[in-house]
N, C-alpha and C positions, 0 to 999 in steps of 0.2 A: 216101771214103778212107783213109786210115791219117792216121796226124800225126808227123810229125818231131818231137820231142821233147828238151828239152833241152841245146840249141843256144845258146854265151852270147853274148850280144850286147853291143855298145859304141856309145851314141849320138857320130854325127863329126860331123853336119852340122843344124846349129840352124835355121836358116831353111827348110828344109823337110822338118824330124825326121825325119830319117833313120841308122836302128841300120844295124850292120852286124855278120853273124856272120865268124869264121873260124876255127870248128870245127866245119864240116857236112862230112862224108869223104864221099867218091864218091857211098856205096851211098844216100848220105839223095838223091841228085841224080837220081836214077830217079823223074822223076814227078814233080817238082818245076815249077814253068814259070813264069814272070813273070804276075806278077797273084794267083801264092795266096793265100787270104788266111791273116795271122799272128794270132798275139799276141803280147805282149810282156809281160812282169812284170818290174818294175826292184827293185832290191834295197830304191833310197830311197823305193815307194808301196807301196801294199798293193792300190791299184787296176791292172788290168790297160789297157795300150793296144792299137790294134787297130789293124790297117793289112795293107798287102801288100808281097808280093815285086816290089821296082822291076830289078833284077838277078842273074843269076851271072856272076859276075869269072870271065873263061875261063880265067886263071892260076891253079894249084895254089899255097895260099898258106905249104906244107908237107906233111910226112905224120905220122900218126900210126901207132903200130901197124902200119907196113906202107901205110897206106891215107892216096888225098891227101887232102887236106884241100881246102878253098872255102872263099871268099867269099860271102857273100846279101849284095845293101842290101835293106833293107826299109824304105817308107816307110810311116807311120806318122798316124794322123787326130792332128788336133789336139787335145788336150786341156789341160784347165781344172791341171795341172798342172806344176810347175817344175820343167822339163826345161834339163841344165847340160852342155855336153861334157864326153864322159868316163865318163858312168854308166852302170853296166852294170846284166845279168840275163839273165835266160833269155829264149827265144822256141821256142815251139811254130807248124811251118808244117804247112798243111794238101796234102798229099801225093795228086794225081788216081794212080791207078791204069788 
């Protein structure tokens, strides 16, 4: 499969280490499935986090250049990193074709 890269993420739920993207365009959702592997690189750390897509929210979060934007929730594996709500970074999600 291909990889959708460069989506911004923010840590929203520390209890289950859940991040959300708000800038995936609708074309990125083609082939994106719950359970798809994801890699997260946070600005605060050099190590990467691994996880999986938990959900794609049905409601668009807005538009960018005429394309609808959607929110994707990503659960990450526990890591020996200091993680605080609001931390941001980039994610790469594996897209099945």
